[in-house]
N, C-alpha and C positions, 0 to 999 in steps of 0.2 A: 583676335585670337580665335582659332577654330573651336567651335562648340562640339567637339567629338571626343568620346571616350572609347578606348579600345578594350575595356574590361567592364562587365556589368556590375562589378563591385565598386566601380568608381562613378563619379558624377561631376558635372561642371555647373556651378551656380555662381552668377555674378562675375563670370570670367575667372573663377578660381576652381582649382581641382580639389575634389573632396572624395569622401567615401560614402557609400550608401549605408543605411542603417542595418541592412542584413549582412554587411561585411564584418560585423563585430559580434561577439558572443552576447546574447540577450536573454533575459528572463521574460518570456512572452505570455505565460499564463500561469495562474496559481489559484488554488482553492484550499480551504480548510473545512473538514467535515467532522462533526462531533458525534460521538457514540450515543446511540439511543438504546443500547442493549446492555449497558453496564449494570451490575448489581448482583443480588443473591441468586444462587442456583439451588432450587429446592426440589422436593418430591423425588421423582425417579430419575433425576438428572437430565442430561441432554445427550442421550446415547445414540441418536440417529443423526446421520449426516444430512445437511451440512451443519446442523446445530441452530443456535439462536443468532440471528443477524444483529450485528453491533453497528457497523458503519456501511453506508452505501454512498459512494461519491463518483462524480464524473467530471471530466475536463476535456476541452477541445480547443483547437487553434487552427486557423487557416493561414497558410504561408503567404507572406507578402513579397516573397523573393522570386525573381525570374530564374534562380538557380536552385539546385537541390540543396537541402539542409540536412545536417545530422541533428536529430532531436535527442536531448538527454531528459529522460523522465526520472524525477526524484520522488521517492515515496518516503516521507519522514513521519515516523510514528512517535506519538507522545509516550511518556513512560507508562508502563503497564503494571497492574497488580493482579496477582492470583492468590486467593485464600483457599486452602484445601485441607480436608480432614482425612485422617487414616481410615481406610486404605485406598482412597480414590485418586483420580487424576483429573486435572482440568487443563484444557488447551485452548488458547486463542490462536486462530490461524487467519491469514489473509491471502488474497489473490487479486491480480489485476490483469486486464487484457487491453490490447491496443489495436486499432484498425485505421487504415488510411483510406479516406473517401468511402467509408462504410461504418455501420454501427458495430461496435465491439461486442463480442460474446459476453453474456452475463457471467462473471467469474464466481460460480457457486459450486465448483467441483473440487472436492478436497484433494483428489489425486493430482491436481495442478496447483497446489498451494505454493505461494512464493515465500511465505514467512511463517514460522511456528514459534509460539511462546508456550512452553509446557511445564507443568509442575505436578508431581504425584509422589506419594510415598506409602510404604506399607511396613509397619512395625509390629505386625502380628496381633494376637488376641490376648485377653486377660484370662484370669482363672475361671471366669464365667463363660468362656468361649465366645465373647463378643469383642469387636475391635477395640484395641487399647485406646484410651483417650489421647488425642493428639490433633492439634490444628497448627498449621504453619502458614504464615503470610510471607509472600515473596514479591519484592518490587524489581522491575526490569527497566534498565535505563532507556532513554531516547535512542532510537536506532534509525538508520536510513539505508535504503536500497536504491539502486538505479538501473535503468535499462536504456539502451541506445537504439534508436529507430531512424531509418532513412526516410526522409519526406521529400517527394518530388516537388518541383516548382508549382506553386499555386494550389497544392493539395491540402486537405484538412486531416489532421491527426486527432483521433478521439480516443479517450482512455476511460475505462470503467474499473472501479475498485470496490471490493467487498471485504468485510471482516466479520468473522463468526467466532462463537465460543461453543465448544462441545465437551463432553465428558466421555472419553474412550471407555467402553465397557470392559469388564463387568462393573456395575454400580452397586455400592453398598449403602442401603438406606439407613443402616444402624451404625454408620461410621462414627468414630470418636466416642466410643462408649454410649452410643445411641443419642449423642448430642452433636449432630453434624453441622458444620459451617462451611459453606462453599460460596465463593464470589469471584467474579472476573470483571476487571475494569480496563478497557482499551483507551478510553478518554477521547482521543481524536487522531486524525491523520492529516497531513498536509501534502498535497500533490503539486509539483512544480514542473513546468516544461521550459527547457532552455534550448535556444536555437543556436547552432554552431555553423559558421559559414563554410562554403566550399569554393574552390577555384573555378573560374570561368573556363570550362573545357573547350569553348568555342575559340579561345585565344590561343594561337600557336606561336 
């Protein structure tokens, strides 16, 4: 039997026709990063961008395919919690960048945020002209976002992820009748890279 394949997605082993590993959808890289910035927000808040860093994660994978691949990047966020006092606002934001055969830019620019989790409220003041007493805790469910990136044969895809918390100004130090409580918990994020095959364009 001739040991010849006409498509690079195929192979012959032991005289039998089969498919190469890159001819199927695969989970090729995965990492989980835990937040180191969870907890209380005190004092003058976090009114300057980018805020307090919560998560810093990175992931990379070098293609083992002789053909181009379509890469699916999944960003899976754990459930998040924000506690906020009248009349302030708290926001958890995240951003990620990707680069092929290069170092990705550090994603610390709020204007390029990919995801936002925000809570704030204002119910006015009491008869002493200070903010009315009020604290609300809000949980946000697990969420996921994805990007698609083309990866040439033999190239390396690198991803960088950052998550921050900040408190959009103005900030009230005497929130909730001068008993402010503010907190943000991002917990963790999971990054996954999936490789999707492509047709062998050299085959006519």
